[in-house]
Structures are given as structure tokens and as C-alpha cells.
PyMOL CGO cylinders between C-alpha atoms (Angstrom):
from pymol import cmd
from pymol.cgo import CYLINDER

trace = [
    CYLINDER, 233.77, 35.01, -164.60, 237.40, 34.70, -165.57, 0.3, 1, 1, 1, 1, 1, 1,
    CYLINDER, 237.40, 34.70, -165.57, 236.62, 31.74, -167.78, 0.3, 1, 1, 1, 1, 1, 1,
    CYLINDER, 236.62, 31.74, -167.78, 233.91, 33.77, -169.55, 0.3, 1, 1, 1, 1, 1, 1,
    CYLINDER, 233.91, 33.77, -169.55, 236.36, 36.60, -170.25, 0.3, 1, 1, 1, 1, 1, 1,
    CYLINDER, 236.36, 36.60, -170.25, 238.96, 34.19, -171.67, 0.3, 1, 1, 1, 1, 1, 1,
    CYLINDER, 238.96, 34.19, -171.67, 236.33, 32.52, -173.83, 0.3, 1, 1, 1, 1, 1, 1,
    CYLINDER, 236.33, 32.52, -173.83, 235.21, 35.91, -175.13, 0.3, 1, 1, 1, 1, 1, 1,
    CYLINDER, 235.21, 35.91, -175.13, 238.80, 36.99, -175.88, 0.3, 1, 1, 1, 1, 1, 1,
    CYLINDER, 238.80, 36.99, -175.88, 239.56, 33.72, -177.64, 0.3, 1, 1, 1, 1, 1, 1,
    CYLINDER, 239.56, 33.72, -177.64, 236.45, 34.00, -179.82, 0.3, 1, 1, 1, 1, 1, 1,
    CYLINDER, 236.45, 34.00, -179.82, 237.29, 37.62, -180.65, 0.3, 1, 1, 1, 1, 1, 1,
    CYLINDER, 237.29, 37.62, -180.65, 240.81, 36.67, -181.73, 0.3, 1, 1, 1, 1, 1, 1,
    CYLINDER, 240.81, 36.67, -181.73, 239.56, 33.79, -183.87, 0.3, 1, 1, 1, 1, 1, 1,
    CYLINDER, 239.56, 33.79, -183.87, 236.95, 35.92, -185.62, 0.3, 1, 1, 1, 1, 1, 1,
    CYLINDER, 236.95, 35.92, -185.62, 239.34, 38.83, -186.11, 0.3, 1, 1, 1, 1, 1, 1,
    CYLINDER, 239.34, 38.83, -186.11, 242.05, 36.67, -187.64, 0.3, 1, 1, 1, 1, 1, 1,
    CYLINDER, 242.05, 36.67, -187.64, 239.58, 35.13, -190.08, 0.3, 1, 1, 1, 1, 1, 1,
    CYLINDER, 239.58, 35.13, -190.08, 238.56, 38.53, -191.44, 0.3, 1, 1, 1, 1, 1, 1,
    CYLINDER, 238.56, 38.53, -191.44, 242.16, 39.73, -191.66, 0.3, 1, 1, 1, 1, 1, 1,
    CYLINDER, 242.16, 39.73, -191.66, 242.80, 37.69, -194.82, 0.3, 1, 1, 1, 1, 1, 1,
    CYLINDER, 242.80, 37.69, -194.82, 241.32, 40.37, -197.08, 0.3, 1, 1, 1, 1, 1, 1,
    CYLINDER, 241.32, 40.37, -197.08, 241.67, 40.57, -200.84, 0.3, 1, 1, 1, 1, 1, 1,
    CYLINDER, 241.67, 40.57, -200.84, 244.42, 42.88, -202.07, 0.3, 1, 1, 1, 1, 1, 1,
    CYLINDER, 244.42, 42.88, -202.07, 243.96, 44.45, -205.49, 0.3, 1, 1, 1, 1, 1, 1,
    CYLINDER, 243.96, 44.45, -205.49, 246.91, 45.46, -207.64, 0.3, 1, 1, 1, 1, 1, 1,
    CYLINDER, 246.91, 45.46, -207.64, 247.21, 48.81, -209.35, 0.3, 1, 1, 1, 1, 1, 1,
    CYLINDER, 247.21, 48.81, -209.35, 244.39, 49.25, -211.88, 0.3, 1, 1, 1, 1, 1, 1,
    CYLINDER, 244.39, 49.25, -211.88, 242.35, 46.24, -210.73, 0.3, 1, 1, 1, 1, 1, 1,
    CYLINDER, 242.35, 46.24, -210.73, 238.74, 46.32, -209.57, 0.3, 1, 1, 1, 1, 1, 1,
    CYLINDER, 238.74, 46.32, -209.57, 236.43, 43.84, -207.93, 0.3, 1, 1, 1, 1, 1, 1,
    CYLINDER, 236.43, 43.84, -207.93, 233.35, 43.08, -210.04, 0.3, 1, 1, 1, 1, 1, 1,
    CYLINDER, 233.35, 43.08, -210.04, 229.87, 42.41, -208.68, 0.3, 1, 1, 1, 1, 1, 1,
    CYLINDER, 229.87, 42.41, -208.68, 230.44, 38.71, -209.46, 0.3, 1, 1, 1, 1, 1, 1,
    CYLINDER, 230.44, 38.71, -209.46, 233.43, 38.61, -207.10, 0.3, 1, 1, 1, 1, 1, 1,
    CYLINDER, 233.43, 38.61, -207.10, 236.00, 38.35, -209.90, 0.3, 1, 1, 1, 1, 1, 1,
    CYLINDER, 236.00, 38.35, -209.90, 238.99, 40.70, -210.23, 0.3, 1, 1, 1, 1, 1, 1,
    CYLINDER, 238.99, 40.70, -210.23, 239.20, 42.69, -213.47, 0.3, 1, 1, 1, 1, 1, 1,
    CYLINDER, 239.20, 42.69, -213.47, 241.61, 45.23, -214.89, 0.3, 1, 1, 1, 1, 1, 1,
    CYLINDER, 241.61, 45.23, -214.89, 239.90, 48.60, -215.17, 0.3, 1, 1, 1, 1, 1, 1,
    CYLINDER, 239.90, 48.60, -215.17, 236.26, 47.47, -215.09, 0.3, 1, 1, 1, 1, 1, 1,
    CYLINDER, 236.26, 47.47, -215.09, 234.10, 44.39, -215.38, 0.3, 1, 1, 1, 1, 1, 1,
    CYLINDER, 234.10, 44.39, -215.38, 233.20, 43.13, -218.88, 0.3, 1, 1, 1, 1, 1, 1,
    CYLINDER, 233.20, 43.13, -218.88, 229.65, 44.43, -218.44, 0.3, 1, 1, 1, 1, 1, 1,
    CYLINDER, 229.65, 44.43, -218.44, 230.90, 47.92, -217.57, 0.3, 1, 1, 1, 1, 1, 1,
    CYLINDER, 230.90, 47.92, -217.57, 233.29, 47.87, -220.52, 0.3, 1, 1, 1, 1, 1, 1,
    CYLINDER, 233.29, 47.87, -220.52, 230.45, 46.93, -222.88, 0.3, 1, 1, 1, 1, 1, 1,
    CYLINDER, 230.45, 46.93, -222.88, 228.35, 49.82, -221.54, 0.3, 1, 1, 1, 1, 1, 1,
    CYLINDER, 228.35, 49.82, -221.54, 231.23, 52.27, -222.03, 0.3, 1, 1, 1, 1, 1, 1,
    CYLINDER, 231.23, 52.27, -222.03, 231.75, 51.11, -225.64, 0.3, 1, 1, 1, 1, 1, 1,
    CYLINDER, 231.75, 51.11, -225.64, 228.00, 51.29, -226.39, 0.3, 1, 1, 1, 1, 1, 1,
    CYLINDER, 228.00, 51.29, -226.39, 227.76, 54.75, -224.87, 0.3, 1, 1, 1, 1, 1, 1,
    CYLINDER, 227.76, 54.75, -224.87, 230.69, 55.91, -227.02, 0.3, 1, 1, 1, 1, 1, 1,
    CYLINDER, 230.69, 55.91, -227.02, 229.09, 54.44, -230.16, 0.3, 1, 1, 1, 1, 1, 1,
    CYLINDER, 229.09, 54.44, -230.16, 225.90, 56.36, -229.36, 0.3, 1, 1, 1, 1, 1, 1,
    CYLINDER, 225.90, 56.36, -229.36, 227.73, 59.69, -229.23, 0.3, 1, 1, 1, 1, 1, 1,
    CYLINDER, 227.73, 59.69, -229.23, 228.92, 59.59, -225.64, 0.3, 1, 1, 1, 1, 1, 1,
    CYLINDER, 228.92, 59.59, -225.64, 232.37, 60.20, -224.26, 0.3, 1, 1, 1, 1, 1, 1,
    CYLINDER, 232.37, 60.20, -224.26, 235.23, 58.20, -225.77, 0.3, 1, 1, 1, 1, 1, 1,
    CYLINDER, 235.23, 58.20, -225.77, 237.44, 58.97, -222.79, 0.3, 1, 1, 1, 1, 1, 1,
    CYLINDER, 237.44, 58.97, -222.79, 236.98, 59.69, -219.12, 0.3, 1, 1, 1, 1, 1, 1,
    CYLINDER, 236.98, 59.69, -219.12, 237.74, 58.58, -215.60, 0.3, 1, 1, 1, 1, 1, 1,
    CYLINDER, 237.74, 58.58, -215.60, 236.32, 55.37, -214.16, 0.3, 1, 1, 1, 1, 1, 1,
    CYLINDER, 236.32, 55.37, -214.16, 237.26, 54.72, -210.56, 0.3, 1, 1, 1, 1, 1, 1,
    CYLINDER, 237.26, 54.72, -210.56, 241.00, 55.30, -210.27, 0.3, 1, 1, 1, 1, 1, 1,
    CYLINDER, 241.00, 55.30, -210.27, 241.63, 54.76, -213.97, 0.3, 1, 1, 1, 1, 1, 1,
    CYLINDER, 241.63, 54.76, -213.97, 241.57, 56.96, -217.03, 0.3, 1, 1, 1, 1, 1, 1,
    CYLINDER, 241.57, 56.96, -217.03, 239.83, 55.12, -219.85, 0.3, 1, 1, 1, 1, 1, 1,
    CYLINDER, 239.83, 55.12, -219.85, 240.03, 55.60, -223.60, 0.3, 1, 1, 1, 1, 1, 1,
    CYLINDER, 240.03, 55.60, -223.60, 237.93, 53.73, -226.13, 0.3, 1, 1, 1, 1, 1, 1,
    CYLINDER, 237.93, 53.73, -226.13, 239.89, 52.79, -229.24, 0.3, 1, 1, 1, 1, 1, 1,
    CYLINDER, 239.89, 52.79, -229.24, 238.95, 50.21, -231.85, 0.3, 1, 1, 1, 1, 1, 1,
    CYLINDER, 238.95, 50.21, -231.85, 235.98, 49.06, -229.71, 0.3, 1, 1, 1, 1, 1, 1,
    CYLINDER, 235.98, 49.06, -229.71, 238.35, 48.27, -226.84, 0.3, 1, 1, 1, 1, 1, 1,
    CYLINDER, 238.35, 48.27, -226.84, 238.52, 50.04, -223.51, 0.3, 1, 1, 1, 1, 1, 1,
    CYLINDER, 238.52, 50.04, -223.51, 242.08, 50.96, -222.58, 0.3, 1, 1, 1, 1, 1, 1,
    CYLINDER, 242.08, 50.96, -222.58, 242.76, 51.78, -218.93, 0.3, 1, 1, 1, 1, 1, 1,
    CYLINDER, 242.76, 51.78, -218.93, 245.62, 53.77, -217.48, 0.3, 1, 1, 1, 1, 1, 1,
    CYLINDER, 245.62, 53.77, -217.48, 245.82, 53.94, -213.67, 0.3, 1, 1, 1, 1, 1, 1,
    CYLINDER, 245.82, 53.94, -213.67, 245.80, 57.52, -212.43, 0.3, 1, 1, 1, 1, 1, 1,
    CYLINDER, 245.80, 57.52, -212.43, 248.79, 56.68, -210.25, 0.3, 1, 1, 1, 1, 1, 1,
    CYLINDER, 248.79, 56.68, -210.25, 250.81, 56.25, -213.47, 0.3, 1, 1, 1, 1, 1, 1,
    CYLINDER, 250.81, 56.25, -213.47, 249.87, 59.81, -214.47, 0.3, 1, 1, 1, 1, 1, 1,
    CYLINDER, 249.87, 59.81, -214.47, 250.18, 61.61, -211.14, 0.3, 1, 1, 1, 1, 1, 1,
    CYLINDER, 250.18, 61.61, -211.14, 252.99, 64.15, -210.99, 0.3, 1, 1, 1, 1, 1, 1,
    CYLINDER, 252.99, 64.15, -210.99, 253.75, 63.92, -214.72, 0.3, 1, 1, 1, 1, 1, 1,
    CYLINDER, 253.75, 63.92, -214.72, 253.91, 66.82, -217.15, 0.3, 1, 1, 1, 1, 1, 1,
    CYLINDER, 253.91, 66.82, -217.15, 251.08, 67.30, -219.63, 0.3, 1, 1, 1, 1, 1, 1,
    CYLINDER, 251.08, 67.30, -219.63, 253.31, 66.00, -222.42, 0.3, 1, 1, 1, 1, 1, 1,
    CYLINDER, 253.31, 66.00, -222.42, 254.29, 62.90, -220.42, 0.3, 1, 1, 1, 1, 1, 1,
    CYLINDER, 254.29, 62.90, -220.42, 250.63, 62.17, -219.65, 0.3, 1, 1, 1, 1, 1, 1,
    CYLINDER, 250.63, 62.17, -219.65, 249.80, 62.34, -223.36, 0.3, 1, 1, 1, 1, 1, 1,
    CYLINDER, 249.80, 62.34, -223.36, 252.72, 60.05, -224.19, 0.3, 1, 1, 1, 1, 1, 1,
    CYLINDER, 252.72, 60.05, -224.19, 251.79, 57.49, -221.52, 0.3, 1, 1, 1, 1, 1, 1,
    CYLINDER, 251.79, 57.49, -221.52, 248.16, 57.39, -222.64, 0.3, 1, 1, 1, 1, 1, 1,
    CYLINDER, 248.16, 57.39, -222.64, 249.17, 57.15, -226.31, 0.3, 1, 1, 1, 1, 1, 1,
    CYLINDER, 249.17, 57.15, -226.31, 251.62, 54.34, -225.55, 0.3, 1, 1, 1, 1, 1, 1,
    CYLINDER, 251.62, 54.34, -225.55, 248.96, 52.39, -223.66, 0.3, 1, 1, 1, 1, 1, 1,
    CYLINDER, 248.96, 52.39, -223.66, 246.42, 52.79, -226.48, 0.3, 1, 1, 1, 1, 1, 1,
    CYLINDER, 246.42, 52.79, -226.48, 248.98, 51.72, -229.11, 0.3, 1, 1, 1, 1, 1, 1,
    CYLINDER, 248.98, 51.72, -229.11, 250.00, 48.77, -226.92, 0.3, 1, 1, 1, 1, 1, 1,
    CYLINDER, 250.00, 48.77, -226.92, 246.39, 47.59, -226.52, 0.3, 1, 1, 1, 1, 1, 1,
    CYLINDER, 246.39, 47.59, -226.52, 245.26, 48.09, -230.12, 0.3, 1, 1, 1, 1, 1, 1,
    CYLINDER, 245.26, 48.09, -230.12, 248.37, 46.91, -231.96, 0.3, 1, 1, 1, 1, 1, 1,
    CYLINDER, 248.37, 46.91, -231.96, 249.77, 44.60, -229.26, 0.3, 1, 1, 1, 1, 1, 1,
    CYLINDER, 249.77, 44.60, -229.26, 253.10, 46.38, -229.81, 0.3, 1, 1, 1, 1, 1, 1,
    CYLINDER, 253.10, 46.38, -229.81, 254.81, 46.74, -226.44, 0.3, 1, 1, 1, 1, 1, 1,
    CYLINDER, 254.81, 46.74, -226.44, 255.96, 50.28, -225.65, 0.3, 1, 1, 1, 1, 1, 1,
    CYLINDER, 255.96, 50.28, -225.65, 257.83, 50.94, -222.41, 0.3, 1, 1, 1, 1, 1, 1,
    CYLINDER, 257.83, 50.94, -222.41, 255.88, 53.68, -220.62, 0.3, 1, 1, 1, 1, 1, 1,
    CYLINDER, 255.88, 53.68, -220.62, 258.55, 54.01, -217.93, 0.3, 1, 1, 1, 1, 1, 1,
    CYLINDER, 258.55, 54.01, -217.93, 260.52, 56.17, -220.37, 0.3, 1, 1, 1, 1, 1, 1,
    CYLINDER, 260.52, 56.17, -220.37, 257.96, 58.95, -220.08, 0.3, 1, 1, 1, 1, 1, 1,
]
cmd.load_cgo(trace, "trace")
């Protein structure tokens, strides 16, 4: 009986340690249905958002834990954690800086806001 208990405990520890190596996503990253990690949304989701905007839908909104803005047929994501606790003016500045950075590839430091 004792041997059975030790065998059970050993198997439990082995199985538990194998599942403990979980994937950790960084701020603004999502896991796509294909198992790949993307910033903001998967390419398929981004295409749908752009198409919806072209057909008169929203050009901005919230997707998961990101605010998205469609500019120049690109989807720009800003993690909501970057906006939390900021003033309305700071939120506008952070979003504007991220859109300018994505569209023009001109790097603006959003930490100043």
C-alpha cells in the first residue's frame, strides 16, 4: 500500500511539473488560434478589423486588453495598462504617439505622457 501511495505521489509530481512550464505573454501580446504569439491580434483578426472599418464600421475600439485604432490600413494597438490612471489628455497623447509611430515609423517616447 505504501508503495502505491509513493508511486501515485511521484506520478502526480511529474505531471504537475510538466504543466508548470506555461507560456507567458508580454504586455499587449495575444495567443492566436494557430498557437503563435501576436501583438494585439492575429493577422486574420487584423484583416477583419480593417475590412470592417472600410465598410463603414468602427475605426477604433477595444480588442481584448488593447485599444485599437485603424490608420492607413494598419491596426495600431495600445495596451490598456499603458492608459490606466492617465488623464484624458495623456491618453490622447499616448494614442496619437503610437499611431504616428506606427504609420510614419518615427519613434516618439510615450513615457513622457
